[in-house]
N, C-alpha and C positions, 0 to 999 in steps of 0.2 A: 961157353954156349954162344952160339952165332946170332947176329942181329935178326936174322930172319926167323929164328926159333924162339927167341926171347921177346917178352912184351916189353916194348919200349916205351917208357914214360913220355907224357905228352911234353914237348918242350915250349916253355914260354917266352916268348920275345919281350924284351924289356918295353914297358910303355912308352919310354921316351924315344924309342926307334921305330916301333910299328904300331902304336896306338893301342896297345894291350890286345893285339890280334894273337890268334892261337894257331899253330900248325899241328896237325894230328898226323902221326905215324905209327900205326898199330898193324902188327902182322902176327897172325895165327893166334889171336887172343880170344879167351873166352868171352862170350857175349855178356856175362855178368860182369866181368871185369871192365868191359868197354862202358857198360851203363853206369858203373861206379865212378870212371873218369868223367863221363858226360855230366853226371850229376854234380860233380865238383865244379865243373866249368861253367855250366849254365844256371845253376842255383836251383834246379827243379828236383823235386822229391820223386824218384821212380821206384815202382812196385813191380817186381818181375813175378809173372806166372810161373808156377813149377814147370810148366811145358816149355818155358822158353829157355832152351839150350843150344849150344853150337860154337863153332870157332868161326870168327870173323876176321877180315883184314880190312883197316880202314886207312887210307893215306890221302892227305891233302896237300898239293903242290903249291898252294897259295894260303898265306895267313887268312883266318876266319875270325869272325866276330862271334860272341856267344850265341847269337840267333843263327849265324850260319852253321856253328857246330851242332846246334839242336836239329836243323834242318838235315844236316849231314847224317846225324844219327837215325832220324826217321826214315831216311833212304836206305840205310843199312838194315833197318828192321823190315822195311818193305820188300827189300831183295831176299830176305831169309823167311819170309812168310810170316812176319809179325808186324804189330802195329800198336802204336801208343794212343791210349785213350784216356782222356782227361777225366778224373773223378775227384770233384772238388778241387783243393789245391794241390793234389798229387796227380801223377801220371801212372796208369797201369799198362804194363807191356804185357799183352796177351797175342795168342795165335790170331791171325787176321779173320778166320772163319768165325771165331768168338766175337771179335770186334764189331761184326755186322750186327750181332744181336744186342750187344752193348750200346752200339751206335754213338754217333756224334752229333752235337747240336747243329742244326741247319744254320750255318753262317757263312757270309760272304768274305769276311776278313781274316779267314784262317789261311795257314800255310798249305801248300799244294800237297804235302805228304801226309796230311791229316785226313782221318775217315770221317765222312760227313754225309748226312741225309738231307735231301733237298727235293721241294715240289715245284715243278715247272709247269705253269699254266699255259694252254693253248687256246688259240682263237678260231682257227679254221680247219686244221686237220684233226681227225679223231684221234683220241689218245692212244687206242690200240694199235693204229697204224704206225704211230711214232715209237711206240715200245717195242714193236716188231722189228724197226729199223735200227735202233740204238742198243738193244739187248746184247748183240755180239761185241759191242765196245765196251762193255762194263766187265770188270774182273769176275773170275769165276765165283768168288765168295761175295760179290755185290749183288744187287738186285734192282729190277725196273718193274714197277707195278702201274698199270694205266687205271685212271679214274674216270667215271663218266660224269659225275657230278660233284665237284666241277670237273670240265674237260682238262685233265692234267696228267701228268706222270711224275711218280715218286722215285727217285733215284739214290741208292746208297753205294758210295764208292769213295776212293781218295778224292780230296778236293780238287786237285788239277784235273783229274779225269771226268769228274762232275761237271767242271767248268766247260770242258770240251764236249761231254754229251749235251749240255745246255744249249751251246752254240749251235751244234746240228740240228737240234730240235727247233730252235728259233728260225733257222734257215728253212726248214720244212713248213713251218707254220707262217712264214713270212708272206703271205698273201697269195701262195700257190695252192691253198686247199680248195676242196669243192664246195661250191655253194649252189643255191637255186634262185630262180625268180619266175614270176607269172607274168605274162604279156597278154593283156586284154586287146582284142581285135575290135575294131569298129566298123571295118569294112570288109576286109578279106575273110577268107574260110580258113579256120583253125587247122583243120587236118591238112590242107594244101600248104599252108604256110609252114607248118611243122616238119613236112616231108622235105621242103626246099631247104630249110635250116639244117636239118640233119645231113642232106646231100652235100651242103658246102662244107660243114665243119667235120664231117667224117665221124668215125666212131670213137676216136681217141680224145676228141676235144670236149664233147658235151653229149649228154642224152636228152632227147627232146620228145615231148609227148603232147597231144592235143586233146582238150576237153571240149567235145562239140556242144554240150549243154550250155556252157557259159560262153562259148567262142573264145576259149583262152588257150595260149600255148605255154607249157612249162618246160623250163630248161634248167638242167643241172650239170655243173662242170666247174672248171676252174673260173675265177672271177673275169680273166681275159676272154676266155670262150662265152661265158655268159653275156658279157658286154658286147661281143660281137654278134651274138644272136639277137641281142635287142636291137641292134642297128640294122640287121637285115630284116626283122619283123617291121620295123617302122617304115623302112623303104617299101616293103611289100604291102603294107596296109594304107593304101591310098584309094581315094574315092573312085578313080577310074579303074581299079581292080577289083571291085565289089562284085563278084559273080553270084547270081541268086542262086540260092539252094533250096532243096525241098525236104521238108521234114513231115513225118507223119507221127502224131501224138496219139496212141493208143490210150483209152480211156478205161480205168477200172470200174467205176462206179457211176460217173455222171452219164448224161445222154449226149451224144455228138450234136444232135440239132439243137439242143437247148445251150450247149457251150458255143455254138457257131453263132446263135442270136445273141448272147451276151457279148461276144466279140464284135458283131455288127453294130451294136449299140455303143459299145466302147469307142470304136473307130469311127463313129459318126456315119454309119451307113444304113441305119434303120430307124423305125420309130420309137418313141420312148417306151411303150408298153408292147415289146415284141417278144418276150420271153413266154414260156409255156405256162408258168404260173400266173404271170400278169394276163394272159389270154384268158385263162379260166375265170378271172375275176372282172375283166374289162368288158366281157360280153354280156354282163347281167347288170341289173341296177344295183345301186348301193344298198337298198333296203333288203334285197334278197339276192345273195351272189350264188345261188344254186338254181338257175333257170334251167328248164328241161332242154336238152339238146334236140329232141325230136319229139313230136306228138303223132301218134298213129290215128289216122282217121280212116274209117271204113264206110263204104256206100252200100252195104249189104248187111242184113241182120245175121247174128251168130250166136253160138252158146257161150254161156260164161266159162272161162277158163281159170284155171289157177297158175300162178307165175311165182317164181323165186329167182331174183336177179341180184348178183353182187357185182358191183363195178367198182374198180379203183384205177382211176386214170386221170391224166393231166386235165382233160377237159370235163370230167365227170359224166354223169348221165348214162345214157345206154352204151353198150359195148361197140366199140369202133369196128368198122368194116375191115376188110383185108386191104382196101386202098387207103383208108384213114391210118391204118398202123404203119404206113410209111414213115411218118414222123409223130412226134407228140402232138402236134397241133391239128392233125388231120389233113394236112397238105404235104407235097413233096418237098423234100428238103433242099434248099438252094443254097449256095455259097455266095460270095461277094468278092469284091476286088477294090484294092486301094492303090495308090501310085507306088507303094513300097510292098504290099502283101496281097496275096490271093489265097483265101479260105474257103475250103470245100469240105463238108462232112461226108463221111463214109458210113452210112447207117448199117451196112451189112457187116463192117468190121467194128462198128461202134469207135470209131477214130476220126480225127480231125487232120486233114492234109492241108499244109501250109507251104507256100513257096514265096520266097522273098529274099531280102537282103539278110546276112546274118544279124546284123544290128537289129533289124526290125523284128525278126523271130525272137531273138533273145529278150526284146521288151515284152512280148506276150506270153513267153513260156512260163514265167512265174505265175501268171493269172490262170493260165490252163491247169497248173498243177495245184492251185488252191481251189479250183471249181471241182477238181476230180476227187472228191472226199466221198467216203460212205455216209449216206444220210441215215440217220435213224428212223425206225418204223414206230407208229403209235398203234396200239390196239384200243379200240373204243368199246366200251362196254356200257350199254344204255339200260335202263330198266324203267318200265311204264307200269306202275301199280295203280289199279283203279279197283275201289270196292264200292259197290251199289246195294242198297238194301231199300226194298218197296215193301209197305205194309198197307192193307186196306181192310176196312170192316164195315158192313151194312147191315142195318136191321130195320124192317119195316112192318106194321100191322095194318091191315086194310079191312075195313067193315063193309059188308054188303046186305042189303035188305030189299025186300020185294023182288022186282025183276033183276037186280044187280046180284041178288044172293046166289051163291054156288051150291044150291040145294042138292044138285045130282051128284056133286062131286065131294067126296068126303076122305079124308085120310092125310098122310103125310110121307115125304120122300127126300131123299138127298140126291143131288146130281152134279158130278165134277167132270170137267173135260181135260183136266191136265194129264191124266194117265190114258187117255184113249176117247172112244166115243161115250158121251154122256148118256145118263138113263133117260133124260128126257127126249134126246134125239131117237133113242130105240124105241121108246113108246110111241112117238109120233110116226115113226116108219111102221110100226104094227097097226096103227090106224086108232090108237087111244087118243081120244080128244084130249084128255087131260095131260097128255105129256107135254104139250107146249107151255103148261105152268111151271114144270120143272126147269127153270132157267139156269140154276147153279146154286150150290149150298143146300141149305134146308129149307124146304117148302112145305106147308101143312095148312090144311083148311078144316075148320071145324064148323059143322052145320047145326044150328040151333032152330030147331023147328022146320017149317018148310020155306020161310021167307027171311032167314037171318043167318048169316056165316061170318065167319072171321078167318081171313088169310094171312098167315105169318110167313115172311121170307127173311132169311139171315144167311149171310155169306162172309166168309173171312179169306183173305189172300195174303200170302207173303212170298216175296221173291228175294233171294240172295244170290249175288254174283261177286266174284273175286277174280279179276282178270290181272294177269302178271305176264309181261311180255319183256324179254332181254334180248333185244337185237345187239350183235356185236360185229365189228369190222376192223381189219387190220389195213391201215393206210401209211404210205410214205410220207416222211415229212414234206409239207408244203404242197401236196397233192390232194385232189378232190376225191373223195370214196363215196359210194352209194350203195345202199343195201335195201332191197326191196323184197318183202315177203308177203304175198297176198294172192288177190284174184285180179284178173283183168276183165272188168264188168263193162258191157255195152249200155250206153245211156242213149236214149232217142234224143236227136237233135232237131229233126223235121221230118214231115210227113207230106206226100203229095198224093191227092186222090185222084182215081182214074175214072174214066166215064163207064167202065164196065162194072157192074155190081158184082160179078163173079171173081174178078181179079183183086188180089191184094194190093193195098196202097203201097206206093214206093216210099221207103222209110229210110232215112239216114241216121246213123249212130256214131258215137265216139266212145272209144274204149279208154278207161282210166283204171288205173291200179287202185285197188281197195285193200288194205292191209297194213303192214308195218313198213314204214319208209324211212330210212336214216341217210341224211346227207351230211357230210361233215369235212371240213377242211383244217388240219391241225398245222400249227407253227410251234416248234420246240424253241423256246426262249432260253436265255442264261438261267442258271439256277434250277434246272429242270422244271422250269414252268412252261405250261403249254397253253397257247391261245387257240381257242376253238371255235370256229363258225359252224354252228349247227342248225340244221333244218330237220326236226323231228317230227314225225306224222303218224298217227295210229287212226285208221279209219275203218268202219264196218258197215254192213248193211243193216238198216233198222228194221226189227221184227215186227214194229207197229206201224199202222198206216197214219198218215197225216191228212186231216180234211183239206182239201183243195190241190194236193200233190197229185200230179199227172203222171209220175213215174216213181222209180225206185228212189227211196229215201236213205241217205248214208249218214252214220255218225262220224264226226271228224274232231279228233284232237291233234292239235299241231302247235309247235313251238319253233320259232325261228329268232335266234339269238346269238350273241357273241360273249364268250365267258373265258376267265382265265383260271386254270386248274393245275394243282400241283401234281407231280408224277405219282401215280398209284393212289391218289386221294379221290373220294367221291363227292360230288358237288350236285346240288339240286338245282335244276333247270327251271322248273316252275311247277305250278299245280293248281287245284281248284278244289275247294269244299263248299257244297251246296246242301242246303236242307229245306226241302219243301213240304209244307204241310197244308192240307185242305179239308175243310169241315162243311159238308152239304147236309143241310136239314130242310125237310119238308113236314108240314103240320096243318092241321085244321086251326085257324085262328081261334083263340080264346080256350078251346077245348084242349089244344096241345099244350096249353100252360098250366093246367091243373095237375098238381102233383100225383104221382103214381098212375092215376086215372089217365092222365094225359099222354102216357106212352102208347094208349090204344089209338091215339088220333095223329101219330107222327111216324115219319120215317127219316132216317138218317145214315150218313155215309162218311167216313173218315179215312182220309188217305195220306201216307207220308213217305217220301221219297228222299233218301240220303246218299249223297254221292261224294266220295273222296278220291281224287286223283293227283298223283305227283309223278314227275319225271326226273329220274337220276341219271348221272353221267359219270363214268370212272375212266380216265385215260391212263394207260401205261406205256412208258417208253421202253421200246426193244433196240437196243443200241448194237448188241453183238449177235451173232448165230446162235450162241448157246440161250440167250434170252428168248429168241424166236422158237426155239426147239422145246423150251421148257413150257412156254405158253401153249404150244400145240399139243404136247403131251399132257397139260392139265385139262384141256377142253376135251381131248379125247377120252381122258378117264371120266369126265363128266358124262359124256354122251353114253359111255358103257355102263355106267351106275344107272342112268335112267332107261337104258333098254332092260337091265336086270329087273328094275322096279315095275316096268311096264308088264312083265310077264306074271306078276303076282296078281291073282284075281280076288277081289273082295266086293262085298256089297256095300254100295254107298249108303243104302238106307239104314243097314245095321251098324256100319263103321263109317260115318261121315268123315270127310277129310279134314285133316288138322290145318290150322293156319300156315300159309305158305311163306309168309314173311318172316325172316329170321330176326333174333335179338339184335344181332349187330348189322350194320347197314352193308357191310361188305358181303355178308352171307347170301344176298339176293342174286349175286353173279355166279 
């Protein structure tokens, strides 16, 4: 058998001559036999997978150490599609595809022919980009997997190839990856500077964008390109190149004139109290912040008219005219200028136009943003509850004799004027002289003989009134609102007589509102606590006359106070409880003190008037459109229920109304 066909045993060189080196010369040998020889030379235990089969040829031209023999054997396995994988103290020889799954420990001290898995961390370049570049360099049975956290790739391949892939990845990640930076400009315009940088660097070096809001240039690219862009931006951002720009801030919720007034005060161009809310308060005294904006005086007599006015404006009071509606203060909105800025409101667009350096505009932009917020609304529900009860009883017995006797009149009658014309008035109109004796209640005369008579008069009156008014108004936070429901009554203020008796005197009058008036200024504080400056007034025309009064007499109940109330809670503003009792007696001295008989010689009258008045208030914050819609729906349902109830007719005498105050205090609203 020839040498080429027969497996030649390994020849061992004597240690004295070659240092125990080994020369390998195997031609056409089964791989299992080669593994057996390698195991003896290297002292390693080898386990062959059943799939490991084939004829190999191994020849070494120079002597090898046992370590060199092992590396040569690994090269033979790699060339035939196999790989040796360490398993404890032994080595398993398996197909390379299976070796990827079985894996090798990630280690840097292994030989180049061993199969290993290693994670390569990256600092600059994204892992997906590096994996796309090095994947063709890895064996078909190997793998490259990118990781995002941390930014790394995991490579499985032979150790020498893994080291080659790692070197390439380090070169890609060696400071040439993309990065970004932001460059804040103090003088230049961000849009102009960004355009200049992009023109100089081109599309390949970096990407440049401008943020006009913060006057900042954003650059992304390689570190060298980013550094170059920073140098260009610094050179362009010099004071001499600060070109004024114009910005328009459209407001979503705030008022353009109010924001302009605030900016004027902040920049030192206005008075200390020059904003809309301050004007509404500074124009009045500290004791009454709700001075009337206008008082209507007339120089001619006129009929009494009724009025219902609801005002919710910054200045409060009467509704503003078309000229006054130009701004919240009633005057034409005006801008102002500083050395760095020019500010002008645009009421038609509800916007503030600003022109100045980018740095100056950037300094006031956060303030405008903070001022342009949706302010909450407050629905104010007030309740004025007044209960009045009047009782009076009178009884008198009068005796007449001789000429004072009413001998020609005898009988009894009752006369009442509350339901219409009294009986006494009717008899007097018919010419009956005794009709004047029927003054009210029971009147009776008993004649005894021709010269003696007894006149008895008795009258009892009772008046009950239950007044309940619930004015309500919705006001914007920190704005003054006013609700007036009543009559505009003329009061005579002066009269000038004329020489002609046939001409009427010249009379001057002043009209004043008589009814329900609610003026309020809410301020929503932290924790949904509301500070309320309240001016509540309920006035009416008195039905009785007052001795010495020359004109109409009005009843007035008013409260002017400042309170704190929680959201949705009811608070009492004030009240009055009065109980008046009068006892009037007339009698004949001595005779009127005689028991029983003394009643014939006296007359008495007792009156009692009791009045209970309280004013309540309930504020509710409406922060969202849904809250406002729910409140409107609730009030509309309330007025619909009152409309239906008003169509039901019933007798007040047969079915007196029940008490209107509910058990719970919130029920009165």
